[in-house]
N, C-alpha and C positions, 0 to 999 in steps of 0.2 A: 742641658737646660737644669737642670737639677741642681750644678752647681749654682750659675743665677736660680735660683727661687731659691735655696739654700743664704744665700748673698742677702738677695731680698727682703727675704726673712726677720736673720737676725740685720743687718740696717735696717728694718721697725723695728725690734724690739729696744735697738739700743736705742730709738727714739721715744720711744714709747718711755721710758728709763727717766728718757731727757723730762721727759714733760709730766712724769710723774713724780719727781723730785724739785722737778718746778712747780707741781699745784703746795704741795706740803708745804710750801712758803706760806702760803694762804690755811692751812688745817691746826688749827691749835690743839698737841696732845693732851690731856687729861695724867695728873700728877696720878706717877706710878706705889701699886700699894706697897705697902713698907712693909709686914710682914712675907710680900711675893718675892721684892725682891731681900728680904734679907737670905731665903732658902734659896734661890738662885746663886745667892754671895755663897755662901757655903758648898753648894750642890763646884760649883765653878771652882772653890778652893780645893776639899776630894776630887776634885777627879786630877784638878793641877798636879796636887800631890803625890798617889797615888802614880797618875804619867811619871814623875822623876821618876822613883822609888820603878817600878817595874822595865824604866829606858834600860835595854841595857849595853847602850852604847858607854854611860858612865862607870859598868866595872872592867871595861873591854877599855878605856881609856888608859883607869887605873894601874894593871895590865901589860902592860904593852908601856907606860912612857913615865913611871910613875920607876923603876927596877932599875934604869938606868942609874941613877944620883944613888943607891938606895951601896953602901961601903962593905964591900966583903967584911970587913970582920963585926966584932958585934952581933945586939939582934935584929933580925931583920919586920920581927912583927913590931917589935919600939919602933923604926925606924918606918914603916906602913902608916903606924898610928899616927904619929905629927904630924908626918905631910899629910893627911887626908886631915887632921884638924886647921892645922893650918890656910890648906884649900876646904877645906868646910869654914873657918871664918874669914877668907874674906871671900868666897861668896857670899855670908850670911854680911855682910856693912855696903858690896856690894848690888844686892840686892834692897837693900836696907832704901840706900841710896837714888838705884830704881824706884822701887815703889814712890817717896818723895817727890820725885820727878813724875814723877805722871799723874800725883794727885796734882799736879804743880795746872803739868798742864789739861788733864778733867778739870779745874777748875775754870780750865784760860775754854777753852773750848762748851764749853755749858753755856755761854755767856748766849744771851739771843743773835748777837748781835753776828757774831761770830757764829752763829750753826747755822743762822742766812747764809751769811756769803758762804760757805761750801757748799749748802747742799742748793743752793746758786749756781753756784761757779761748776757743781757734780753733776748738776744741770744740762746747763751751758757744755758743758763736756760728750757729756758722753751722747747732748743731740745732732755737735757734732764729729764724730762718730760714726753713729748713723748717715749723715748725709758725705758725709766720705769712702765708706762702704759702698753706699745706694749708689756714687761719682763711681766710684771705678773700675778700668775697663778688666777683662777678663784674663790672667797671662797665658 
């Protein structure tokens, strides 16, 4: 009985989310405040920066992957520095490309017709998942 209750509650919630998504098509949203948007973007940048800087996986990657490419003769620090700078340059180039691509898709996704289509499709899909969940037989 508990499984059935949770299943039907989840199905109703999915249907509710679908209906809310479809109803939002008719509601017009107010433009966002530019000062608040700027502060929000700045906080996202800082959050991303501190997440990347404090990520131990990068240090583990460099300490486990790079030593196999070091020459036994020569300055190890200079070799590590060169590989790190090359890696940084490749990463910067990749992120510039990535940001350009995201900006292109952002402009496309902000079009009202595309936004409405996404809202409509997601609403129908959520309602479909809710109906499918409600009609499934217990395993």
